[in-house]
N, C-alpha and C positions, 0 to 999 in steps of 0.2 A: 503493500500500500505507499503511494506516496505520500509527501508531505500534506499537498493539496487535500488529497481524499483523505487524509485523518483530521483535517481542519474540518471537514464538511459531513462525514457520513461514519455512521455505525452499522452494527447489525440489526438491520430492519430491514424486513423483505423489499418493499419497495425501494431503500436506498441501494440493498444490494444490486436490484435490478439497473437502480440509475449507474452503479458504479460499472457495472458490466456492458452496458451501452456506452457510456463514456469512454471507456478504454477500447472500445469495439468501433466506435465511431471516429475517433482517434486517429488511428492508424487505417483508416480507409481514404479513400479518393475524395469522396461526397464534398460537394463545395458548398452546400449548406446546409445549417443545422438551426432549428429552433427550440430554446428553453422556453420552459412555461415555470412560473413559480412567482409566489407571492414575494412583495418587499421583503429583503432582508433574507430570502432563503438562500443564496449564493450564488445567482444565477454569472455574475460576473467572474467569480472564482472558477466556476465549470467551464467559462469560454476559455480563461488561461489554460486550464487543465488539458481541455480539447487541442490549445495549440502545443503546449509542451510537451504531449506524448505522442504527437505528430511528426509527419518528416519536415514538417514546417517550421521545427522549433528553434531553429537557427536563424529564422528569418524574422522579420517585425512583425509584434502584436501591437495592432493599433484598434484604441476603442471610441466609441463616439456615442455619446448619450443624445438621442434624437430630441430629445423633450429639452433639452439643456441651451440648445443653438436655434437662433432665429430661423423660422423655417426659410424664409429668403438667402440665409447665409451656408445653409446646410449642403444644398448643391455644390457652391464653390469650395466649401470645406472637402466634401466627397471625391468631386472629379476636378478640382481646380480649374483655371481660367486663363485663355490667353491674353495678353497685354490690349487694353481700350473693350474689353467683351461688354463692361459695364461701366456705371461712373463709379470712379473711385479705385479700377484695376489699372492701376500704373505699372504693373509690371507684370511678367507671365508668374504664373502659380500654378506647382504641381499638388494635385490633391491626396489626401489621405490613401486612395484605392493605389494610386500609382506608387506612393512610399510604402505599401504595405506588399509590392508584389512578390509573388513566392511566399508570403505569410499568411497572416489571418487579420481580418476586419471584424469587429465586434460592435452590433449596432443594438445598443439599449435602448427598450421602449420604442420599438419599430413600429407599433402600433402610430406614434406621434408623427412620422414621417409623412410630408405631403403627398397626395394621390398623384402628382405629376411626378415628383422625384421617385416614387414606388414605381411608375413604370420604366423611367430610366435604370432603375436597379435591376427589375426584370429583366430588360434589355441584357444586361452585362450577363446576369447569370447563364441567360442563352445562347449569349455568342462569344462571352469572355472578352468583348471589345467594350469601348465607350469613350468619348469623345470630350474633352476641357470645355466648359462653357464656352462660347464664341471660336471654337476650332472646327477645320473641317476635316481633318485625317483622323482616324479612330487609333486607338492606342489598346495594344492586348495587353492583358494582364494573365496571371494565374494567382486567384484569391481565395480563402475559404472566405464566407462567411457566416459569422456566428450570431444570430438574432436573437432578442431576448423579450420577452412582454408579461407583464402581470397580469393582462387580461387575457378573456377566452377571443381571441381571431375572430372564431367562425362568427361570433356574435358581430363583430365589428364589419366583417365582410357583409352581412345581412344589413346592417344599418346604413351601408354605404361608405363606410367611414376606412373601409381597407379595400384594396383590389383582390379580386377573387383569385387572378390566376397568379397573382405573387403569392398569394396565402397558400394555396396548393403546390406552388415550387419549393417556399420554405417547408411544409409541413412533411415532406416527405420523411425527413429523419428529424424526429423532437424527442427531446428530454423533458421527462416532468418530476420538477423539485418538490415535495410535499412539505407542508410548514413544520416547523418544528415540534409544535402541538400534537402532530401525527406520528413522530418518530420514535415514541416510547422512550428506553433508556438511552436512547441515543445521546439523549440530553448529557448525561453523566459522563460521555465519551469525550462530547465537544468539550465540556467542564474541563475535564483531565486535560486535553489538547491546549485550550486557553491559559490554564493554570502554568503549564509549562511553560507556555510562549511568554506570559507577563512575569514570572519569575527570571526567567533570562534577560529578560529587556529593562526590567526596574531592581535586579539583582537582590531578590525578595528570596524566601522559602516557605509560601504558603504551601500547607499539605493536602489542604482539600476542603470539602463542606461540612458543617455539623449536621447531624442526623433529622433536625427541624428546619433546615435549609433544604434539605434534600427532598422533605413531605413537599415544601411551599415550590420548590422547582418542578416536581410533579405535576402539581394541583395548578399552576399557573399558565394561562393559554398563550405568553409568550407571540403579542401581537408583531413586535419586530423581528421574530423569528431568530436565525442564527445570529444577525448582528447586534439584536438587543442583548444577547446574551452574551457576547463579546465586550459590547460597551459597560455594560453592568460589572463584570468581572474587572475591566481594565480600571473603572472608576473606583473600584474598591482597592484594588491595589496601590492605585494615587492616593486617596483619601485615610486608608485604614492601617491600624498597625499590628494586630492580630496577627498568628500564623495559620487561622483559618479563617472560612467565611463564615460569619456568624449571622443568626437571625435580625441583631442591630444592624448588620451593614446594609440591609435591603430597603427599598426606599417603600414609604407608605402606600404606595400606589398599588405595588404588587399586592403587599399583605390584607389591602381593601380587596382587591380582588380575589385573592383566594380564600377569605371567609366574609364573603359581601356584606352579610346582615349584619346591621347595627346590633341588632338584639343578641347575636351571638357573641359579638366583641363584648358585649356589657356584660351579660348573664350568663354567657356559658351555653345557651340552650339553642337548638335549630328545629324549627317546624318540619315534620318531613312530610308523606303523601295523606296525613289526616289520620293517623294512628294513634299519634301521639309524639310525644319531645325526645330528642338527643339528649342525654346531659353529657356534657363535655367535661365537668368539674371532676378534677382527680386524674385527667387524661395528659398525656404529652404532647407537644404539637401533633407530631407525625401520626399519633392515635388519633387526635382530633380530627386532623385534615382526612383521614383515609376513612373516618365515618362520615364526615362531610360528604366527603365525595360518595359511597357507598348509601348515604340518605337521599342525594341528589339523583344518584343513575336509579334508585328505585320509585323515586316520585315521578321521575320523566317516563321510567316503562311502565309505570301504572297508568299513566295519562295517556300514552300511544296503545295502549292495550297487550303491552309486550312485544311491539313491533320494533325491531331493532334500529332498522333503518330508518322509520322516523325518530327514533329516539336520538340517533344519532346527529341527525340534522337538528334537532331542537338543542342539542348541546353543543353543538360546530364542532364535532367530530365525525371521522370517518367510521363506517362499519366498523372496520379493523380495529382502528383506534379505541373505539367503545368496548370491544371483546377484549382488547388487552388491559383495559382499565380495570372491567370488570373481574378478569383475571388475577391482576395484582390485588385489589383489595378483597375480594371473596364477596359475590355480591349473594348474600344470603336473606 
């Protein structure tokens, strides 16, 4: 397993499949790859992995966030321009695609690309040729394009915001990165990786998490995904002095979400599906969190008549992640 893979993936079936796909795709001759994933799931890291594990690794890796550059400038950035091609074009300029010849171009937030520019990208993918803005003669290049999005592109196609032909051209080979909340105990593999990374960076010797922090990490939804976990741990390395990650180091917003009920925070009780109250007094944080999760799952299953798929949707989990949580806490 490479350092990049260690930073992203643990032993979870969907992650194992993603890892296998990345290795296979990287070593293939495919010229376009599409990465799906929520913000913070590591799409940029996967793009770099695809480059570094390919025969293009010694050539340039260039990334462009299509949402970060004004639409009118993206074409010139990608394709370059000739002198006098437009107002302000005082000299000829090579674009990113030309600079990446032999290597990889990563187009993040591809859905933000202008429809006209999408057509030019499609033509380049089909012919391996393009023209600088204002040029007559085409330039031939050998570039792999890795595009990424946090949206369902097919919905963008149906709404007229993305070209259907480009969608199918990019969709030939795709990688779907599951959110951190669906990766089970991957979070602790990732945590170990980040602790090693920050121990080296900040010359510290943090040894891990106290048990109550592990319970909180399991219960928290991680809306910012891998990036949120990494940023949280780095903040703790910078601001705290203990040699373990403790509950008191965690932001209140995380603690409030794990046990969201004000009544629970003040009285130690949680209403379940109507059969009574769960008393948290005398429990450790780990035990109380597991009991809270158990009561929430039971309540949701009661509401959905035992339908796992419906319960998973209500809880914001995949069916696989719900089963995983049930097996961990024991849904008695």
